[in-house]
N, C-alpha and C positions, 0 to 999 in steps of 0.2 A: 504494499499499500504506500502510495507516495505522499508526500506533504500536503499537496491540493486535496486529495481523497481523505488524508486525516482531520484535517481543518473542515471539511464539508461534514464529515462524520461527527465531530465535537459539535458544531454549529447546530447540526440537526438533532443530538441527544439535547443539547441545552434548550432549543425551543419545545421539544417534548416535554421535558422537565417542568418548564415555565409555563404551559398551557394551562394545567390544573389551578397554578395559584395567580394566573393573570387577571382574574375578578377580583383578588384580594386587593393587590397595587395596581400599578400602572404599566403595562405592556407597551413599548412602543418599536416601530420600525425606524431604523436609522439608515440614512442615504449620505454616504461620504461623499465629499464634493470636492473640497478645494484646500490647496496648502500654500501658504505664502513663503519662500526660501527668502528671508530677509538680509539684504545684501549680497545675494548671490552673484557671484562673477560669470558663474557657468548657467546654461539653461537647463533647468530641472522641470521633471513632469510635475505640474501643479494641479491636474486634473486628477485628483485621487478618487475615481469613481470606484464605488463598492457597496456593499449591503450588511446591515448587522443589525442585532436587537439590543434592546435596553430593558431593564426591568428594575422597576422603582419599587421597594417594598412600602407598604401603607404605613403612614406614620401619622402622628397629632402633633409633632414638634416641628420646630424649625429646621431640624437636621434630617436630611434625606440620605438613605443607603441604597446603592444603584449595583446592578449585576449588568455587565456589557460584554458582546462579543461581536468581531466583525471582520470582514475581508475586504481589501481595497488594493488599487494599483498605487504601489510606492513611487517616491522622487526618480525611481530608475525603470518605472513602468513595469514592475514586476509584482506579482500577487505577494502581498504581506497579510498575516492574520495576526489577530491580538484578542485576548479575552482578560477579563479583570474586573475590579470594582471601584466605586466611588464612593466618597462621602462629600456631601454637600449642605451649606448652611443657605437657607433661605435670607436673601438681602432685603428684599422688597416683594411685597404681593399684594393684589388687590382682587376683589370679587369682578371688577369691572374688565372688560376686554377678555371675557372667556377664563377669568381667574388668572390673570396676567402675573408673571413672576419672574425675579431675576434671582437666580442660584450661582453661589461661588463655592468652589470645592477643590478636591484633589482626585487623581484616578492612579490607582497602582493596577498594575498588569503585566502580563507575560505576551511577548510578541514574536514572530517570527519574521525574518528578512533574509532573502537570499543572499544579500552580500554581507550579512553579518552572523557570525557563528556558524557559517554553512547551513542556514533554515534553521538552527536548534533554538527553542526559546531562551528569550533573553528577558529580563526584567525592565521595567520602565515605571515613573513616577510623573505626572504632569499636572500642573494647575490647570483648572478648567472653568469657564463662565458658561452658565446655560440661560437663554432667555427665552420666554415663551408662554404658552397658556395651555389648557387642558387638552387642547387638539394638536398643537403642532409647537415645534422651538428649534432654537438655533443653538449647538454645541460649538463653543470654541475653546481650543487648547492651544498652550504655547509650549515648545520643547525649546529650552535655552541651549545654547551650544556645549556648555559645561555639564549639562548633564549626561550627554552623548558620551563626551570622552572620560567622564568619571563612573558611571554606570556600566558601561560596556567596554571600558579600556580602549576605545577606537576612535582616531581621530576624525573629524568631518572629512567628505571627499572633498569639499570645496571650503578651503579655508576662508572666504570672503562671508561665509554664512554666519551670521551672529545668532540665529534663532528660526524656529519654524513655527508657524501659526497654522492649526488645521481646523477647518470648519465642516460640520457636519449637520444636515437637515433631519428632523425626527417629526415623526406622524405616529401619535397615538393609536394604536391598535385597539387599546382598551376601550374607548371611546366608539368603535365600531361594534364591539361585541355586546349581546345583551347582557343586562344585570339581573342578577337574582333576587 
């Protein structure tokens, strides 16, 4: 079984495991979309198309716990996969505009990349901002160059990059499912 098949199997198992609990929390489909290589001298792929899922556990507090998994075309146009968890704090929310919110937090994950560790999983931690409402949202994560160099002991392929911003769009699947 190759890496792509393993990643699909893991994503499929995650979807099956999350299906029964999707009515307790919030299940979202995630569309990976864009990356911005800040200060890049080289021309990197910034159309990081891919799909994923995000599950937010039900909570009555301003703290939110999230599970996530997705696959996407990375900066070198190869498929990369990640799975992990996030902890977010609601900075602002209002019942207007479909329960509009702004959350800030951190995501910890395992990721695979063909050009890092021969596609073996490596850890990552990123700060993230989520803006949305009960129907849809945008996830924005930032990868400082120092995190790459320290976490995986690998220099950036382009020394001119000072960081990378990732943008994802998410749509609430839970809002489409019937409630019991």
